[in-house]
C-alpha positions, 0 to 999 in steps of 0.5 A: 499500500503507497501512502503519499505525505498527504495521505498518511491515513486512508480515512474512508477505509478506516471508517468502513473498519470502524463500521465492522468494529461497531457491528461486532460490538453491537452484536456481542451487546445483543448476544450478552443481553439475551443469552441468559434469557434464551437459555431459560427459554429452553430449560437450561439454568441461567447460570449456564451463560457464564460456562458458556461464554468461557468455553466460547473464549477459550475456543476464540483463544485458539481460533483468533491467531489461527484464522489471523495466520490463515489470512496472512497466507491469502493475503500473500498468495491472493493479495487480499484477506476478504475471503475469510472476512466474507466467509466469517461474516456470512456465517455469523449474520446467518447463525446470529439470525437462527439463534432467535429462530430456534427459541421461537420455533423450537419451543418444547423440544426435548432431549438432544434436540434442545441442545441445538441452541448451545450448539448454535451459539457456540458456532456463532461465536466461532464464526465471529472469531474467523473474520475479527483478526483478519478484518482488524489486522487491515488497519496496518494497510490503511495507515502509516505505522507512525499514524496507526494510534490516530487511525484506531482512534476512530474504532476506539469512538465507535466502540465507546459509544456502543459501550456507553448506549448499551446500558440506555437501551437494554430495557428497550430491547428486551422488550422488543424481544430476541428477534428484532435485535438479532435481526438487526444485528445480522444485518449491521454485519452484512452492511458493514463488511460490505461497506468495507469491501466497497472502499477497500483498495484493489487487490495487489496482485497474486504472489506467483513466485511463491516466496518463503514464509518470513519467519517470526520470533516467539518472544514478541508473540508472548508480549502481545498475548500477555498484554492483551490478557492483562488489559482485558481482565483489568478492564473487566474488573475495573468495571466491575469494582466500581459499583461493588466499591461504591455499593451502587444501585444498578441505575447509579452503576450504569450512570458511572459506567456509562460515564467511563464509556462516554469519556473514552468516545470524547477523548478517543481522537485527541488520545490518538493525537497525543500518541502519534506525537509521544509515541504509542508505547509510551502513551500505552504506558501512561494509560495503563499506570493511570487506570492502575492508580485510578483503581487503588484511589478508589480503594482509599477514597470510596466516595461518589463525587470522587468516583465520578472524577476517577471514572472521567480520568479513567476513560481518558486513560483508557483512550490511550491504551485502547487506541494503542492495542492493535498498533502495538501488535502490529509494531512487534510482527512483520507486516506480513504476519499482521493477522497473526499479531492481531490474533494473538492480541485478541487470543490474549483477551479471550483468556482474560475474559475467561479468566474474569468470567471464572473468579468474578463471583468470588471477589469482592470489590476491594480484591478485584480492584487490586487484582485489576491494577496488577493486571494494568501493571502486568501489561504495562511492564510487558509493553515496556519490555516490548519496547526496550526489546525492539 
């Protein structure tokens, strides 16, 4: 991909990629919201939802780097990653619509037939893993390496807006019932993928010479995976710690957590510009350390007013981290391995989410905040080591 000095970021393509990111976030919001209800309709205990999510994330931890690596090979041979993206999106969209269809037409199913719902749920999560890493690794083709955090800020903005709006519309979505939100989520995937394909630059010619695959060191992949796991578990423990420490009612908790996402959305683009000037890894280190300190301050001074100020500070800090994650992964691998690098980060994130789901019920707010701060500091240490090793 050739860039002119005036086009160091292909903004139209970045917005197309952000549409895919937003559709992914939207479908997961819908899925997590309806999952306990759907399981209970088929006679499964609602507690199965957590176990199912753990299992899905363990599978995703394997699938993400695998699909990313396969898409790297497709990029080398065909000059494009879109076969993986198209197949994954079509499968995911079809299965997402099938989930409420099973609950509508499968009421009263018994025996082995009732297990069709969990099977389709797992199949959908695997389909989502097929295209996420190949799609988001395209960010490396849409911006100069030094401008990647600025380009990634658009993805952060879209994801944060989705996260901020979700608590406000949950009750409305539940009143609509599963078919309408699931259909809307499925259509959003298809439309976003089609939009990205429409604006994506023409594929480069296929490489008929069949050059050998460039080698890649193991240590950078460990740094990427570990940082992904630390950021994932730290963020989720942080989101759990705020309402627990403040003993907040559900409405107050939604307000505080919504304030974090709103701050992320507002500060995403300025944070991207700041990271370009300072350097991505330094910006990530600042963000991770500020979030760790913020959690510890919340423990020391658990007052609602301070919590609101901390939520704003942590949201701004998380913008630095979120903007930097994919650029960090891409910076540690050769361009030919962009899918693998991105997949390793998401693999670590999936493991982090599985760990969180495994321990969340057994942690009070204080322990959760301390473990979350440690996870952020661990991720910061890995980012620092990766920077020193380059």
